[in-house]
ZAMARGU-4260 file (C-alpha; in steps of 0.2 Angstrom, whole numbers, plus 5000, padded with zeros to 4 digits):
<rodrens>
0) 5311/5616/4957 | 5311/5631/4969 | 5317/5642/4955 | 5313/5659/4964 | 5325/5656/4978
5) 5339/5650/4966 | 5337/5666/4955 | 5336/5678/4971 | 5352/5670/4978 | 5361/5673/4961
10) 5354/5691/4962 | 5360/5693/4980 | 5377/5687/4976 | 5379/5697/4960 | 5366/5711/4958
15) 5374/5716/4941 | 5368/5700/4934 | 5350/5706/4931 | 5357/5720/4920 | 5367/5708/4909
20) 5349/5703/4903 | 5345/5721/4896 | 5350/5730/4880 | 5353/5746/4889 | 5359/5744/4907
25) 5362/5758/4919 | 5380/5766/4919 | 5381/5762/4938 | 5375/5744/4936 | 5388/5737/4947
30) 5384/5748/4962 | 5365/5742/4963 | 5361/5731/4978 | 5347/5718/4979 | 5334/5717/4992
35) 5315/5713/4996 | 5303/5727/5002 | 5286/5727/5010 | 5273/5740/5006 | 5260/5744/5018
40) 5242/5749/5017 | 5239/5737/5008 | 5254/5726/5012 | 5263/5719/4998 | 5280/5709/4998
45) 5290/5713/4983 | 5305/5699/4983 | 5315/5705/4969 | 5320/5724/4969 | 5336/5732/4963
50) 5340/5748/4973 | 5352/5761/4966 | 5367/5767/4976 | 5363/5781/4989 | 5370/5797/4981
55) 5364/5815/4979 | 5356/5812/4963 | 5340/5801/4962 | 5342/5784/4954 | 5331/5771/4945
60) 5323/5756/4955 | 5321/5740/4946 | 5308/5728/4949 | 5312/5709/4945 | 5299/5695/4943
65) 5304/5677/4940 | 5289/5668/4932 | 5290/5650/4927 | 5271/5645/4929 | 5257/5654/4920
70) 5249/5667/4930 | 5234/5675/4923 | 5235/5690/4935 | 5254/5692/4935 | 5254/5710/4927
75) 5240/5715/4938 | 5250/5711/4954 | 5267/5716/4947 | 5262/5733/4941 | 5250/5737/4956
80) 5264/5732/4969 | 5278/5741/4959 | 5268/5757/4956 | 5262/5758/4974 | 5280/5755/4981
85) 5286/5769/4968 | 5272/5780/4974 | 5277/5779/4992 | 5295/5781/4989 | 5294/5794/4975
90) 5306/5805/4985 | 5319/5792/4983 | 5319/5787/4964 | 5318/5796/4948 | 5311/5782/4938
95) 5307/5764/4939 | 5308/5749/4927 | 5302/5731/4927 | 5311/5715/4922 | 5300/5699/4920
100) 5310/5683/4917 | 5301/5668/4908 | 5308/5651/4903 | 5298/5653/4887 | 5284/5664/4879
105) 5272/5650/4883 | 5273/5655/4902 | 5267/5672/4899 | 5250/5679/4905 | 5238/5676/4890
110) 5227/5692/4891 | 5241/5707/4892 | 5231/5719/4882 | 5226/5730/4897 | 5245/5733/4899
115) 5250/5735/4881 | 5256/5753/4885 | 5268/5747/4898 | 5273/5731/4890 | 5278/5740/4874
120) 5287/5754/4882 | 5306/5754/4887 | 5301/5753/4906 | 5296/5735/4905 | 5308/5721/4899
125) 5302/5704/4896 | 5316/5691/4895 | 5313/5673/4888 | 5328/5662/4893 | 5326/5649/4879
130) 5329/5664/4867 | 5346/5670/4874 | 5356/5660/4862 | 5368/5645/4862 | 5371/5639/4880
135) 5390/5638/4880 | 5391/5656/4872 | 5382/5664/4886 | 5390/5673/4901 | 5392/5660/4916
140) 5380/5670/4927 | 5367/5670/4912 | 5371/5651/4909 | 5366/5647/4927 | 5349/5655/4924
145) 5346/5645/4908 | 5352/5629/4917 | 5336/5629/4928 | 5326/5627/4912 | 5335/5613/4903
150) 5328/5595/4902 | 5335/5582/4913 | 5343/5574/4897 | 5352/5591/4893 | 5356/5598/4910
155) 5370/5585/4916 | 5382/5589/4902 | 5380/5608/4903 | 5381/5607/4921 | 5398/5599/4919
160) 5403/5612/4907 | 5400/5626/4920 | 5410/5617/4933 | 5424/5616/4921 | 5422/5634/4916
165) 5422/5639/4935 | 5440/5631/4937 | 5448/5640/4922 | 5465/5650/4927 | 5461/5667/4933
170) 5444/5663/4940 | 5442/5670/4958 | 5441/5657/4971 | 5425/5666/4978 | 5417/5666/4961
175) 5422/5648/4957 | 5414/5642/4973 | 5398/5651/4970 | 5397/5644/4953 | 5400/5626/4960
180) 5387/5629/4974 | 5373/5635/4962 | 5376/5621/4949 | 5375/5608/4963 | 5359/5616/4970
185) 5350/5618/4953 | 5355/5600/4949 | 5349/5594/4967 | 5332/5602/4964 | 5331/5595/4946
190) 5335/5577/4951 | 5326/5578/4968 | 5326/5559/4969 | 5345/5558/4970 | 5356/5561/4985
195) 5368/5575/4986 | 5382/5562/4984 | 5374/5555/4968 | 5372/5572/4960 | 5390/5576/4964
200) 5395/5559/4956 | 5384/5563/4941 | 5394/5579/4940 | 5411/5571/4941 | 5415/5580/4957
205) 5429/5572/4967 | 5429/5569/4986 | 5443/5581/4988 | 5434/5595/4977 | 5418/5591/4987
210) 5427/5594/5003 | 5436/5610/4999 | 5419/5615/4991 | 5408/5613/5006 | 5421/5622/5017
215) 5422/5636/5006 | 5402/5636/5003 | 5400/5637/5021 | 5411/5652/5023 | 5403/5661/5008
220) 5385/5657/5016 | 5390/5665/5032 | 5397/5680/5023 | 5381/5681/5012 | 5369/5680/5026
225) 5379/5692/5037 | 5378/5705/5022 | 5360/5702/5019 | 5353/5703/5037 | 5358/5721/5041
230) 5350/5727/5025 | 5334/5717/5028 | 5334/5722/5047 | 5339/5740/5044 | 5351/5738/5058
235) 5368/5731/5063 | 5370/5714/5071 | 5379/5712/5088 | 5395/5703/5090 | 5385/5689/5099
240) 5373/5687/5086 | 5386/5687/5072 | 5395/5673/5082 | 5379/5662/5084 | 5376/5664/5065
245) 5394/5660/5061 | 5392/5643/5071 | 5377/5638/5060 | 5379/5623/5049 | 5378/5625/5031
250) 5360/5617/5029 | 5355/5630/5044 | 5363/5645/5034 | 5354/5640/5019 | 5338/5640/5028
255) 5341/5656/5036 | 5345/5664/5019 | 5328/5659/5013 | 5319/5664/5030 | 5327/5681/5032
260) 5316/5688/5018 | 5301/5687/5030 | 5310/5695/5045 | 5303/5712/5050 | 5314/5715/5065
265) 5328/5709/5075 | 5316/5699/5086 | 5312/5688/5071 | 5330/5683/5069 | 5332/5680/5088
270) 5317/5669/5088 | 5323/5660/5072 | 5340/5657/5081 | 5332/5650/5097 | 5322/5637/5087
275) 5338/5630/5080 | 5346/5628/5097 | 5330/5620/5105
</rodrens>
């Protein structure tokens, strides 16, 4: 399962979700924005970075790492990249913290001794999804993260539970649509041998709900991509470019949402769009 892209889509939609995993979140958690950054000399790509709001006072930058496979050099890479980025942007931030999300303790790097000072400090937070508590007692956003770890036997009933919760009175339509989108995406990856319609049937989603969902999903995908691109490219998009993106089909929008993390300039976006029309 491509869990990284799923988690980063969740964080892009709701950056404050990361801070629900921490015992002491920042007071301005709702104002953070999620991004990916490049660090040159040498060049590193850090996919999960939570940037504090721009203000007169310096804020804390948070680095997030999703790790579902054991990597025996994870901490070397994570701390090396994070500290280098902090060093090169020292004038922008007052401090840094890192959050590593594991499915369970068994996925953690075996030899962590060289990093004991950092790992035992209040700067580094290790989250084990299987230790967060009873699934149906978790906030919906956190439950979506945990859904990626459930077995094929457990997942369908819990996915249907999340869909039912997303339809409760008072739930904003945008939030409801996003939860449905993420549940179907997670289950499609988990049951990759099934077609989209078979996954929807397994989740008891009606044809009418599916059509309404797909229309809303496309609209939300357009909004999300148009919000992320200017941040990634560090410049606004022209009306002509926005129109071309708005005209994309949902699968293309999803592909663009994953591809844009590698864009370094407007020319990369233009090249990508040309490939779609050829």
